[in-house]
C-alpha positions in Angstrom: -11.9 -17.9 7.3 -12.6 -19.7 4.1 -10.8 -18.8 0.8 -14.0 -17.6 -1.0 -14.0 -13.9 -2.2 -17.8 -13.7 -1.7 -17.4 -11.4 1.3 -16.6 -7.9 2.3 -14.1 -7.4 5.1 -14.4 -4.5 7.5 -11.8 -3.7 10.2 -13.1 -2.3 13.5 -11.1 -0.8 16.3 -13.6 0.5 18.9 -13.8 4.0 17.5 -16.7 5.8 15.9 -14.8 5.5 12.6 -14.7 1.8 13.0 -18.5 1.6 13.5 -19.0 3.9 10.4 -16.8 1.5 8.4 -18.9 -1.4 9.6 -22.1 0.2 8.5 -20.8 1.2 5.1 -19.5 -2.3 4.6 -22.8 -3.8 5.7 -24.6 -1.7 3.1 -22.3 -2.8 0.4 -22.5 -6.5 1.4 -26.3 -6.4 1.4 -26.4 -4.7 -2.0 -24.0 -7.3 -3.4 -25.7 -10.2 -1.6 -22.5 -11.4 0.0 -21.3 -11.9 3.5 -19.8 -9.3 5.8 -16.8 -10.2 8.0 -16.0 -7.9 10.9 -12.4 -8.2 12.0 -10.6 -6.9 15.1 -6.8 -7.4 15.2 -5.0 -7.7 18.5 -1.4 -6.7 18.3 0.4 -9.5 20.3 2.9 -7.1 21.7 0.8 -3.9 22.2 0.4 -2.8 25.8 -3.2 -2.5 26.9 -2.4 0.9 28.5 0.5 3.3 27.8 1.9 2.7 31.3 1.9 -1.1 30.9 5.0 -2.9 29.5 4.6 -4.7 26.2 3.8 -8.4 26.7 2.6 -11.2 24.5 -1.2 -11.5 24.4 -3.7 -14.2 23.4 -7.5 -14.3 22.7 -8.2 -14.9 26.4 -6.2 -11.9 27.6 -7.6 -8.6 28.6 -6.9 -7.3 25.1 -8.7 -10.3 23.6 -11.7 -9.7 25.8 -11.7 -6.0 24.7 -11.6 -7.1 21.1 -14.6 -9.4 21.5 -16.5 -6.5 23.1 -15.6 -4.2 20.2 -16.7 -6.8 17.7 -20.0 -7.3 19.5 -20.6 -3.6 19.4 -19.9 -3.5 15.7 -22.2 -6.5 15.1 -25.0 -4.8 16.9 -24.5 -1.6 14.8 -25.2 -3.5 11.6 -27.8 -5.9 12.9 -30.5 -4.3 10.7 -28.5 -4.1 7.5 -29.7 -7.3 6.0 -26.2 -8.6 5.6 -25.0 -12.0 6.9 -22.4 -11.0 9.5 -19.5 -13.0 11.0 -16.9 -11.7 13.5 -13.3 -12.6 13.8 -10.7 -11.8 16.5 -7.2 -12.2 15.0 -3.7 -11.8 16.4 -0.9 -10.0 14.6 0.3 -6.7 13.4 -2.9 -4.9 12.3 -1.7 -3.7 8.9 -0.1 -7.0 7.9 -3.1 -9.0 9.1 -5.7 -6.8 7.3 -3.7 -7.0 4.1 -3.5 -10.8 4.4 -7.2 -11.2 5.1 -8.2 -8.7 2.5 -6.7 -11.0 -0.2 -9.5 -13.4 0.5 -12.3 -10.8 0.2 -13.9 -8.7 -2.6 -13.5 -5.4 -0.8 -11.7 -4.0 2.4 -13.4 -1.2 4.3 -11.7 0.8 7.1 -12.7 3.9 9.0 -10.7 7.1 9.3 -11.1 8.8 12.7 -10.5 12.4 11.9 -7.9 14.1 14.2 -6.7 17.6 14.8 -3.6 18.7 12.9 -1.3 18.3 15.9 -2.6 14.8 16.6 -2.0 13.9 13.0 1.6 15.0 13.3 2.4 12.9 16.4 0.4 9.8 15.5 0.7 7.4 12.6 -2.0 5.6 10.6 -2.2 2.1 9.1 -4.4 3.4 6.2 -1.6 4.4 3.9 0.4 1.1 4.2 -2.7 -1.0 3.8 -4.0 1.0 0.8 -0.6 0.7 -0.8 -0.4 -3.1 -0.5 -4.0 -4.4 -0.4 -4.7 -7.0 -3.2 -8.3 -5.8 -3.5 -10.0 -2.4 -3.6 -9.9 -0.6 -0.2 -12.5 2.0 0.9 -11.6 4.5 3.6 -14.8 5.9 5.3 -14.6 9.2 7.2 -16.0 9.0 10.7 -19.6 10.1 10.9 -20.4 9.3 7.3 -24.1 8.7 7.2 -25.1 5.1 6.1 -28.2 6.4 4.4 -26.5 9.2 2.5 -28.5 10.1 -0.6 -25.8 11.5 -2.8 -25.6 9.4 -5.9 -22.5 10.7 -7.5 -19.4 8.5 -8.1 -16.3 10.4 -8.9 -13.3 8.7 -10.6 -10.0 10.7 -10.5 -8.2 10.2 -13.8 -4.8 11.5 -14.6 -3.9 9.7 -17.9 -7.0 8.5 -19.7 -5.3 6.0 -22.0 -3.9 4.0 -19.1 -6.9 4.3 -16.8 -9.6 2.3 -18.8 -9.7 -0.4 -16.1 -10.2 2.3 -13.4 -13.0 3.9 -15.4 -14.6 0.5 -15.9 -14.6 0.1 -12.1 -16.3 3.4 -11.7 -19.0 2.4 -14.2 -19.6 -0.9 -12.4 -19.9 0.8 -9.0 -22.2 3.5 -10.4 -24.4 0.9 -12.1 -24.7 -1.1 -8.8 -25.7 2.0 -6.9 -27.9 3.6 -9.5 -25.6 6.6 -9.4 -24.2 9.1 -11.8 -20.5 8.9 -12.8 -18.1 11.8 -13.1 -14.7 11.4 -14.6 -12.5 14.2 -13.2 -9.2 15.2 -14.7 -7.3 18.0 -12.9 -4.3 19.6 -14.4 -1.9 22.3 -13.1 1.5 23.5 -14.1 4.1 25.7 -12.6 6.3 28.7 -13.4 6.9 29.5 -17.1 4.6 26.6 -18.2 1.7 28.1 -16.3 2.3 31.5 -18.1 2.6 29.8 -21.5 -0.7 27.8 -21.1 -2.6 30.9 -20.0 -1.9 32.7 -23.2 -4.2 32.7 -26.2 -5.9 29.3 -27.0 -3.3 27.0 -25.4 -5.4 26.4 -22.2 -8.5 25.6 -24.2 -6.6 23.3 -26.5 -5.3 21.4 -23.4 -8.8 21.1 -22.0 -10.2 19.9 -25.4 -7.6 17.2 -25.8 -8.2 15.9 -22.2 -11.9 15.8 -22.8 -11.5 13.8 -26.0 -9.2 11.3 -24.3 -11.5 10.9 -21.3 -14.5 10.4 -23.6 -12.6 7.7 -25.5 -11.6 6.0 -22.3 -15.2 6.1 -21.2 -16.5 4.6 -24.4 -13.9 1.8 -24.3 -14.6 1.0 -20.7 -18.3 0.9 -21.3 -17.9 -1.4 -24.4 -15.9 -3.9 -22.2 -18.3 -3.8 -19.2 -21.5 -5.6 -18.5 -24.8 -4.4 -20.0 -25.9 -2.7 -16.8 -23.2 0.1 -17.3 -24.9 1.2 -20.6 -27.5 3.0 -18.5 -25.0 4.9 -16.3 -25.3 8.6 -16.7 -21.6 9.5 -17.1 -19.8 12.8 -17.9 -16.3 14.0 -18.1 -14.9 17.1 -16.5 -11.5 18.8 -16.9 -10.5 21.4 -14.3 -7.5 23.7 -14.1 -6.6 23.2 -10.4 -4.1 21.4 -8.2 -5.2 17.8 -8.2 -5.6 17.2 -4.4 -7.6 20.3 -4.1 -9.9 19.4 -7.0 -10.5 15.9 -5.7 -11.3 17.0 -2.2 -13.7 19.7 -3.5 -15.4 17.0 -5.7 -15.7 14.8 -2.6 -18.1 17.3 -1.0 -20.8 16.4 -3.4 -20.0 12.7 -4.0 -21.0 9.4 -2.4 -17.7 7.8 -3.4 -14.4 8.9 -4.8 -12.3 6.3 -6.7 -8.6 6.7 -7.2 -6.1 4.3 -8.9 -2.9 3.2 -7.2 0.6 4.0 -8.5 3.2 1.4 -8.9 6.7 1.4 -7.6 9.6 0.6 -9.9 9.9 -2.8 -8.3 6.2 -3.6 -9.0 5.0 -2.8 -5.5 1.9 -0.6 -5.0 2.3 2.7 -3.1 0.6 6.0 -2.5 1.9 9.4 -3.4 1.2 12.7 -1.7 -2.0 13.4 -3.6 -3.7 10.2 -2.6 -2.5 10.6 1.0 -3.9 14.1 1.1 -7.2 13.0 -0.3 -7.5 10.1 2.1 -6.9 12.6 5.0 -9.2 15.4 3.8 -12.0 13.8 1.7 -15.6 14.5 2.8 -16.8 11.2 1.3 -15.5 7.6 1.3 -12.4 7.1 -0.9 -11.7 3.8 -2.7 -8.1 3.1 -3.6 -8.4 0.7 -6.5 -5.8 -1.9 -7.3 -5.8 -0.9 -11.0 -2.5 0.8 -11.6 -2.9 4.2 -13.1 -0.5 7.2 -13.6 -0.2 9.3 -10.5 -1.4 12.9 -10.0 2.1 13.7 -8.7 3.5 16.6 -10.7 0.1 17.5 -12.1 1.2 16.9 -15.7 -1.5 17.3 -18.3 -3.4 14.9 -20.4 -1.6 12.0 -22.1 -1.0 11.8 -25.8 -4.1 11.0 -27.7 -4.6 7.2 -28.3 -6.0 6.3 -31.6 -8.5 3.5 -32.1 -8.6 2.5 -28.4 -5.3 0.7 -28.9 -4.4 0.6 -25.2 -5.1 -2.7 -23.4 -7.6 -2.1 -20.7 -5.6 -3.6 -17.9 -2.2 -2.4 -19.0 -0.2 -0.9 -16.1 1.2 2.5 -16.4 4.9 2.9 -15.9 6.2 4.0 -12.6 3.8 6.8 -11.6 2.8 7.2 -8.0 -0.3 8.3 -6.3 
């Protein structure tokens, strides 16, 4: 594949979720006027069947032929999308290959085949590791998501407004491209004695008022540093008193896309915390894990200290929070 980023990359795997991801990616590619690359990764040491011993494979092996059939099926599924589609059969560990190839793309799209609780316990997923290390935004699409879904509501989960201006800007740009409404959602929740304290008198309302002011300031700053198309986006802020993962999953029921930032490890490596993993697993709509580092929802702390005069740099990373 070439080095240009004028493409969207979708990983397919022969499941319905893979086809759903391909359709979603095709819609986004057609909207942006860029190419769609469909990729199937053959693990060179994965046995074709559980009873077969692991053995090196190549593109002409049985696994390679299966991969080409899967790619052909996905290509047929997006034939009417209007996107220019190319297919690629690659060898390597799926997570590592997809992260490597995504670095050359504008967006990475993967499907999530929903499983029963017991199946989730005994199986692993590549979604978390890829989301934690992808150099570009990654969208996880739940299986069965309708390609022609009419919900025009983009939700951005914001924990600390002052450090999330770049994330808000991303939400504005996506909403503008889709002709969608934007909802900035801040969820806060405390425990024990702190919960009792905030429930007394005017403390809870003061907390909400401050968070709303900060979100509004972040929105204004993000809009002022975005393109002219974002000026027309209908945007609103919402502060809810609820556990963060619960609030985000509930919001996903009425959204076309949920956008979350990615936390940063102390060593500078991206990673996901429990809230983002839970949302990826339970969201009713596609979830974008954005590369803009933002404070995590972990711990459900409240709003950040107010920032005066929009003094925070838009792309400034936020400490060591995790999502």
